[in-house]
C-alpha positions, -999 to 999 in steps of 0.1 A, spaced: -225 75 -429 -217 53 -395 -180 55 -408 -181 94 -411 -188 97 -375 -152 97 -360 -147 125 -386 -174 143 -377 -159 144 -342 -128 155 -357 -142 184 -379 -160 196 -348 -128 199 -328 -114 222 -358 -146 240 -358 -139 249 -318 -103 256 -330 -114 280 -354 -142 299 -330 -114 298 -305 -91 318 -328 -121 344 -336 -132 350 -300 -86 354 -291 -81 378 -315 -112 401 -312 -103 404 -276 -136 381 -261 -113 360 -240 -141 348 -220 -150 319 -245 -118 306 -249 -117 281 -220 -153 265 -230 -146 262 -268 -113 248 -263 -127 225 -237 -149 216 -269 -118 210 -289 -104 185 -264 -137 168 -260 -139 160 -296 -105 152 -300 -106 127 -270 -142 114 -290 -130 110 -324 -106 83 -314 -127 70 -291 -157 64 -312 -136 49 -341 -125 25 -314 -160 14 -307 -174 13 -342 -141 -6 -351 -133 22 -375 -99 30 -388 -90 51 -417 -61 68 -433 -85 103 -437 -93 101 -402 -56 97 -391 -48 128 -415 -78 148 -405 -67 147 -368 -38 156 -373 -48 188 -396 -78 197 -368 -51 196 -340 -26 219 -361 -55 244 -354 -68 236 -318 -33 227 -302 -9 246 -327 -21 278 -341 -42 285 -306 -17 286 -283 7 303 -304 -25 332 -306 -30 330 -272 11 336 -269 6 364 -292 -23 380 -272 -4 380 -242 27 393 -259 5 422 -276 -12 429 -244 23 435 -229 44 453 -261 15 463 -282 17 499 -270 52 500 -287 35 495 -322 12 522 -342 -25 520 -335 -40 497 -354 -11 479 -369 3 440 -356 20 440 -330 57 429 -350 71 419 -316 46 396 -306 44 374 -341 76 353 -325 49 332 -308 36 321 -336 70 299 -338 53 276 -313 28 269 -339 51 256 -365 67 236 -341 35 218 -331 28 212 -369 60 197 -370 54 177 -340 21 164 -354 35 155 -388 66 136 -368 35 118 -348 23 109 -379 51 88 -392 62 73 -361 51 39 -353 67 40 -314 42 63 -303 12 35 -294 13 31 -256 37 62 -246 45 97 -265 77 109 -275 82 146 -269 53 166 -252 19 163 -272 0 198 -287 -30 192 -265 -3 193 -234 13 221 -246 -22 239 -250 -31 229 -214 2 245 -203 -2 280 -222 -43 279 -218 -34 279 -178 -7 310 -179 -34 332 -202 -61 326 -178 -38 332 -149 -28 364 -167 -63 373 -176 -81 372 -145 -47 386 -124 -51 353 -101 -31 359 -72 -15 390 -86 2 370 -108 -4 388 -143 27 412 -140 51 379 -137 31 359 -165 35 390 -189 70 396 -184 89 396 -219 118 371 -209 93 344 -191 71 345 -222 96 348 -250 118 318 -230 88 303 -232 84 298 -268 116 277 -272 112 258 -241 82 244 -255 90 242 -289 121 220 -279 98 200 -257 76 192 -285 104 179 -306 121 162 -280 132 124 -278 117 123 -243 90 97 -236 65 111 -220 33 92 -202 2 83 -224 -29 100 -214 -53 83 -236 -84 65 -223 -78 24 -222 -112 10 -222 -128 11 -191 -102 -10 -170 -90 10 -136 -58 -8 -138 -49 1 -177 -59 36 -168 -42 42 -135 -20 70 -145 -48 92 -162 -66 88 -128 -36 96 -106 -31 126 -128 -68 134 -125 -71 131 -87 -40 155 -84 -52 181 -108 -82 181 -91 -61 187 -57 -42 211 -75 -71 235 -90 -88 233 -55 -59 257 -46 -42 272 -78 -73 277 -99 -67 283 -136 -30 277 -129 -36 245 -119 -37 241 -156 0 247 -159 13 232 -130 -3 197 -139 16 197 -174 50 206 -152 43 177 -128 34 157 -161 70 166 -175 88 160 -143 71 125 -137 80 117 -172 117 124 -168 121 109 -137 104 75 -145 112 69 -185 116 33 -179 85 27 -164 69 51 -194 85 21 -219 80 -7 -200 44 2 -194 
């Protein structure tokens, strides 16, 4: 039973992701950030628990990716779908699926490809190659929450078809690219080993004070830019 504790965390991540989809597609977005926060906590918790218990199993690795496909693959695709539907849904007959919003799920397909590549890539131990699916989800969540609350009057800009349709291939490219990205996994209790994580956390808190929900998207942009500027630092740790 002890060996199954990390898998319980992983399945809880999947459960939260499934619940997020229900609330999203039922038009109840107020629960989305809380359920996604649960997915993130359980996603981090399964790895930390496995390391603490000294457990490493092929089943756990496969379950982790399967859960992430839903929570950090299908969910961001669904958020983009909902935003596009809000913008373009009036063009579809009442009660019908918004066909012009379906390209949003191309993001989900590419997220699944990115997770599959990660499972067989032995290079991604101390850093990532390509934008991770959780980071992609954080970026889309920031835009989604900003549009929902019309923070700073940005809803009309975010809910613009050119922006949303452009984001789909851009995010897909970043996930499947060979761009090295800083690893954000917690490395024990050492401040030195976690300095990059703490730096991004500090910057996020400062940005969040000013930008509120949009800070989620802003910190991912800063993360991508930092990874592009210092690729050698990433590879050399």
